[in-house]
C-alpha positions in Angstrom: 112.4 157.3 -118.8 110.5 160.4 -117.6 113.0 163.2 -117.0 113.4 163.2 -113.3 115.3 165.9 -110.6 117.4 163.6 -108.3 119.4 165.9 -104.9 122.8 164.4 -103.9 122.7 166.0 -100.2 126.3 165.5 -99.6 127.3 166.2 -103.2 130.5 167.3 -102.3 132.3 164.7 -100.6 135.0 162.5 -101.0 132.6 159.7 -101.8 130.9 162.5 -104.5 132.9 161.2 -107.3 132.4 157.8 -107.4 129.0 157.9 -106.7 127.8 160.0 -109.4 130.3 157.8 -111.6 127.4 155.2 -110.9 125.2 157.6 -112.8 126.9 157.6 -115.7 127.7 154.2 -115.8 123.8 153.9 -116.2 123.0 156.7 -117.3 121.1 155.3 -120.1 118.7 154.5 -117.3 118.5 158.3 -115.9 118.8 160.1 -119.5 118.1 162.9 -119.8 118.0 163.2 -115.8 119.6 166.0 -113.6 121.7 165.7 -110.4 121.7 168.4 -108.0 124.8 168.2 -105.6 124.5 170.3 -102.4 127.0 170.0 -100.0 128.2 172.7 -97.2 131.9 173.3 -98.5 131.7 176.0 -101.9 135.1 174.6 -103.1 134.9 171.4 -102.8 131.6 171.3 -104.3 132.6 173.1 -107.3 135.6 170.5 -107.9 133.2 167.9 -107.6 130.4 169.2 -110.3 133.2 170.2 -112.7 134.9 167.2 -112.1 131.7 165.1 -113.0 130.3 167.1 -116.0 134.0 165.9 -117.4 133.5 162.8 -116.9 129.4 162.6 -117.7 131.1 164.3 -121.6 133.5 162.0 -121.8 131.4 158.9 -121.7 128.3 161.0 -123.6 126.0 160.8 -120.8 122.5 162.5 -121.5 122.7 163.3 -117.6 122.1 167.2 -116.9 125.1 167.7 -113.0 124.7 171.3 -110.9 125.1 172.2 -108.2 124.3 174.4 -105.1 125.0 175.2 -101.8 121.3 176.4 -100.4 120.0 172.9 -100.0 115.9 174.3 -100.4 117.1 174.8 -104.1 118.6 171.6 -104.2 115.8 169.6 -102.9 112.9 172.4 -104.9 110.8 170.3 -107.5 113.1 166.5 -106.4 110.9 163.1 -107.1 114.3 161.8 -105.8 116.9 162.9 -102.6 120.5 160.9 -101.7 121.2 161.4 -99.0 124.9 160.3 -97.3 126.4 163.3 -95.8 128.9 163.1 -92.3 128.5 165.6 -89.6 132.3 166.6 -87.4 133.3 164.4 -90.4 136.1 162.1 -90.2 137.4 164.2 -87.0 133.7 163.4 -85.4 134.1 159.5 -86.6 137.9 159.7 -85.0 135.5 160.8 -81.7 133.2 157.8 -82.1 135.8 155.6 -82.4 138.3 156.3 -79.6 136.8 157.7 -76.7 134.7 154.5 -76.1 137.9 152.6 -75.8 139.5 155.1 -73.4 135.8 153.6 -71.3 137.1 149.8 -72.4 134.0 149.5 -75.0 134.2 148.5 -78.8 134.5 152.3 -80.2 132.9 151.8 -84.0 131.2 154.0 -86.6 127.8 152.5 -86.3 127.9 150.2 -83.7 127.7 150.8 -80.0 129.0 153.9 -78.4 130.1 155.3 -81.4 127.4 154.9 -83.8 125.1 156.1 -81.2 126.4 159.5 -81.4 126.9 159.2 -85.5 122.9 159.0 -84.7 122.3 161.4 -83.2 124.9 164.4 -85.0 122.8 162.3 -87.8 118.8 162.5 -87.6 119.5 166.4 -85.9 120.0 166.9 -89.8 117.9 164.8 -90.8 115.1 166.1 -89.4 116.2 169.6 -91.4 115.8 168.0 -94.7 112.8 166.4 -94.4 111.2 169.2 -93.1 113.2 171.1 -96.0 111.5 168.8 -98.1 107.9 168.9 -97.1 108.1 172.1 -97.7 109.6 172.0 -101.2 109.4 168.4 -102.6 107.1 166.8 -100.8 106.1 164.1 -103.0 110.0 162.8 -103.7 111.3 159.7 -101.6 114.4 160.0 -99.4 116.8 157.1 -101.1 119.3 157.4 -97.3 122.6 156.0 -97.2 123.6 158.1 -94.4 125.3 155.7 -91.2 123.1 154.1 -89.4 121.2 154.0 -92.0 118.4 152.5 -90.1 118.0 154.4 -87.5 117.9 157.8 -89.4 114.9 155.7 -92.1 113.2 155.0 -88.3 113.7 158.8 -87.0 112.2 160.2 -90.6 109.8 157.5 -91.0 108.1 158.1 -86.8 108.0 161.7 -87.4 107.7 162.7 -90.8 105.4 162.5 -94.1 108.1 162.1 -96.3 108.5 158.3 -97.4 112.1 157.3 -97.0 114.1 154.2 -97.8 118.0 153.7 -96.3 120.0 151.9 -98.4 123.4 149.6 -97.3 125.5 147.3 -99.7 125.7 145.1 -96.7 122.9 142.3 -97.3 124.7 141.9 -101.0 128.0 141.7 -100.1 128.2 139.7 -96.7 127.4 136.2 -98.1 130.2 136.6 -100.8 132.9 137.8 -98.9 132.6 134.9 -96.4 132.6 132.1 -99.1 134.9 134.4 -100.8 137.5 133.9 -97.4 137.0 130.2 -97.2 138.1 129.3 -100.7 134.7 129.9 -103.0 134.0 131.7 -105.6 130.9 133.8 -104.5 129.6 133.8 -107.9 128.3 130.9 -107.3 126.7 132.6 -104.1 122.3 133.0 -103.3 121.4 134.4 -99.6 119.0 136.0 -98.7 119.6 137.8 -95.3 116.8 139.9 -92.7 116.6 141.5 -89.8 118.5 144.7 -89.3 120.8 146.6 -90.5 124.6 145.9 -90.2 122.3 142.9 -88.5 120.9 140.7 -90.7 121.3 137.0 -90.9 120.7 134.5 -94.0 117.5 133.3 -93.6 118.3 131.2 -97.1 121.8 131.1 -98.3 123.1 128.2 -101.1 126.2 127.6 -103.1 126.2 126.3 -106.3 122.1 125.5 -105.9 123.7 123.2 -102.6 122.9 124.2 -98.9 125.4 126.5 -98.5 126.4 125.7 -95.0 127.5 122.2 -94.5 130.1 123.6 -97.0 131.3 126.1 -94.5 131.2 123.6 -91.4 133.5 121.5 -93.6 135.7 124.4 -94.7 135.7 125.0 -90.4 136.7 120.6 -89.7 139.8 121.2 -92.1 140.7 124.3 -90.4 141.1 128.4 -91.0 144.3 130.3 -89.7 143.3 133.5 -90.4 141.0 134.9 -87.1 138.5 137.1 -88.1 137.5 134.1 -90.9 137.1 131.3 -88.3 135.4 133.6 -86.1 132.7 134.5 -88.9 132.8 131.0 -90.1 132.4 129.7 -86.6 130.2 132.1 -86.4 127.7 131.0 -89.1 128.1 127.4 -88.7 126.6 127.6 -85.2 123.8 129.7 -85.5 123.0 127.6 -89.0 123.1 131.4 -90.8 124.9 133.4 -92.4 126.2 136.6 -90.0 126.7 140.0 -91.1 130.5 141.0 -90.4 129.1 143.7 -87.9 128.4 140.4 -85.5 131.7 139.8 -84.6 131.9 142.9 -82.1 128.4 141.2 -79.9 129.7 137.5 -79.9 133.6 138.4 -80.0 132.8 141.3 -78.2 135.8 140.9 -75.3 138.6 139.7 -78.6 137.0 142.6 -80.8 138.0 145.6 -78.5 141.4 144.1 -77.9 142.9 144.1 -81.3 141.3 147.8 -81.3 142.6 149.3 -78.8 146.0 147.5 -79.7 145.4 149.3 -82.9 147.6 151.9 -83.3 145.6 153.8 -85.5 141.7 153.8 -85.8 139.9 153.7 -88.9 139.2 156.7 -89.0 142.4 158.5 -88.7 144.1 155.9 -91.6 141.4 157.5 -93.4 142.1 160.7 -92.6 145.1 159.8 -93.4 144.6 158.9 -97.9 141.4 162.4 -98.0 144.5 164.3 -99.2 145.0 162.2 -101.6 141.3 161.9 -102.8 141.6 165.7 -103.5 144.6 165.1 -105.0 143.5 162.9 -107.9 140.0 164.5 -107.6 141.8 167.7 -108.9 143.8 166.4 -110.9 141.1 164.5 -113.2 139.5 166.9 -113.9 141.9 168.9 -115.2 142.4 166.5 -117.5 141.1 165.5 -121.1 139.4 161.9 -120.5 138.8 161.2 -116.6 139.1 158.5 -115.4 138.8 157.3 -111.3 141.5 155.4 -110.0 139.9 152.5 -107.4 143.2 153.2 -105.2 142.7 156.8 -105.2 139.1 156.9 -104.5 137.5 157.0 -102.2 135.0 153.5 -101.8 135.9 152.9 -105.1 134.9 153.6 -108.8 131.6 153.0 -108.3 130.1 153.7 -105.2 126.3 154.4 -103.3 126.1 151.4 -106.3 122.6 149.8 -104.7 121.1 153.3 -104.2 121.4 154.1 -107.5 120.1 150.8 -108.6 117.1 151.4 -106.4 116.0 154.6 -108.1 116.5 153.0 -111.2 114.0 150.4 -110.1 111.9 153.1 -108.5 111.7 156.2 -111.4 111.4 152.7 -114.4 109.1 150.8 -112.9 111.5 148.1 -113.3 109.9 145.3 -110.4 113.1 144.4 -109.2 113.2 142.7 -106.3 116.6 145.0 -103.5 117.1 144.7 -99.1 116.8 147.3 -98.5 116.3 149.4 -95.0 112.3 150.0 -94.3 109.2 149.9 -92.1 108.6 146.4 -91.4 104.8 146.4 -92.4 104.3 143.0 -90.7 106.8 141.3 -93.3 108.9 140.0 -90.7 107.2 138.2 -87.3 109.8 138.8 -85.0 109.7 142.6 -85.3 106.7 145.1 -84.4 105.0 146.5 -87.8 106.8 150.2 -87.4 109.9 148.9 -86.6 112.4 149.8 -89.7 114.1 146.5 -90.6 116.7 145.2 -93.1 114.6 142.7 -96.0 113.3 141.7 -99.2 112.0 144.4 -101.0 110.0 144.7 -104.4 110.6 147.8 -106.2 108.7 149.8 -108.3 106.7 153.0 -109.6 104.6 152.5 -106.8 107.5 152.9 -103.5 109.5 150.2 -101.9 107.5 147.7 -100.1 109.0 144.2 -97.8 108.3 141.0 -99.5 106.2 139.3 -96.4 106.6 135.6 -95.3 110.3 135.8 -93.9 111.1 135.0 -90.5 114.7 135.5 -88.4 116.0 132.6 -87.3 115.8 131.5 -84.1 119.4 131.8 -82.4 119.5 135.4 -83.2 116.4 136.6 -81.9 116.9 137.4 -78.1 120.1 139.7 -80.2 117.7 141.2 -82.4 115.2 142.4 -80.9 117.1 144.1 -77.8 118.9 146.2 -81.2 115.3 146.9 -82.6 114.4 148.2 -79.2 118.2 150.0 -78.6 117.0 151.3 -82.6 113.3 152.8 -81.3 115.0 154.5 -78.6 118.1 156.0 -80.9 115.0 157.9 -83.1 113.3 158.7 -80.3 116.0 160.5 -78.5 118.0 162.0 -81.7 114.6 164.2 -83.5 112.8 165.9 -80.6 113.7 163.8 -76.6 115.9 165.0 -73.8 119.3 164.6 -72.4 117.9 161.7 -69.8 116.2 159.8 -72.7 119.3 159.9 -74.6 121.2 158.4 -71.3 118.2 155.4 -72.0 119.1 154.7 -75.5 122.5 154.7 -74.9 122.8 152.7 -72.1 120.4 149.9 -74.1 122.3 149.6 -77.1 123.9 145.5 -76.0 127.9 147.1 -76.3 127.1 149.2 -73.6 124.9 148.1 -70.7 126.6 149.5 -67.8 124.9 152.4 -66.9 127.7 154.2 -65.0 130.1 153.7 -68.2 126.5 154.8 -70.2 126.4 157.9 -67.9 131.0 158.9 -68.2 130.9 158.0 -71.9 127.8 160.3 -72.4 129.3 162.8 -71.0 132.6 163.0 -72.4 131.0 162.0 -76.1 128.3 164.8 -75.7 130.7 167.6 -75.4 132.7 165.7 -77.9 130.1 166.6 -81.0 128.3 169.9 -79.1 128.9 171.6 -82.2 126.7 168.9 -84.2 124.0 168.3 -81.9 120.6 170.6 -80.4 120.9 171.9 -77.2 118.6 169.9 -75.5 121.2 166.9 -76.0 124.1 168.8 -74.5 
């Protein structure tokens, strides 16, 4: 591999040590490369740098790891930019989850009103990031892992010449997860997922070389005790296609809202309770003779953002591999406009990330995915350079919002809660 520089925007996060570990695990594919960590918090950035250098040395990895709070310095001369950041932290995620619930709607990080405000905050940062890239590394590719990955990619693709691909492990893991939940071997599953991020469905699904849906139908007839597993399998069998787990929020909206409202804490609060133990673990390992990340004490597990590392490997090493990614459709899926960012299998090599044409979204779910695609476009446009009115329109178009008085009240409250992370035009 030719030595390249890769900037990691969000390199001082709780996920960063696991992400660097993913690079180190593939050290032979990134030999001679520089990983430039960038973050706004200098103390945590330095801790991640120190831990990362020690992990690389312990494994004999020929990877140079640097760190800076100067974004342009991190980006300078990069071939790739990995972005995984969270404006406002988990505290902002808590607002995204809890405020919609008070209005009788689902609160979630990427779906509904919560996902919309995550998009507004994320794209406010992404706009400045790609403007910097245009100045100091115009030929670099942005490998985005910041949620909602599809809306972030849509905004960048529409408004910047920077090449962008958004990544998520969902299409890879959803089929195996549903198999494991009903007692099947996930290693025997082969499925092709496509559609939109967190809203993908299987175009093909086999188990041990045979059609998988009849197997799931039999499991459903035999009885499934767990409510969530039964819903997921029931949806798959009814639509004759494996759905992303996030489809539960749309097809079981009332049940999911009641369950979220009944919980004593939100997901963000649960994560926030664990964050101190993550940093304590990273401090201890940075001082250890041979650092070892423990899964239970590392945000996301030992290895993070693995699919992003895999896709970068395929690009920079010209691997000609097929990976599910989020890219501009360009006619690959006939069910979406050409300019829409879609989640689809792509051929990945030195020429870039190109969608494989010829797939169709299952007919029973095209209506919902079409609505979500229109919302995605409206949200991306409003976030990039739109007005408050356009933002309210986008929010109201979301299938989990729909009601105008609720959308207006939600926008008022959430825009005030996130005021510090939004451009003034959206207040």
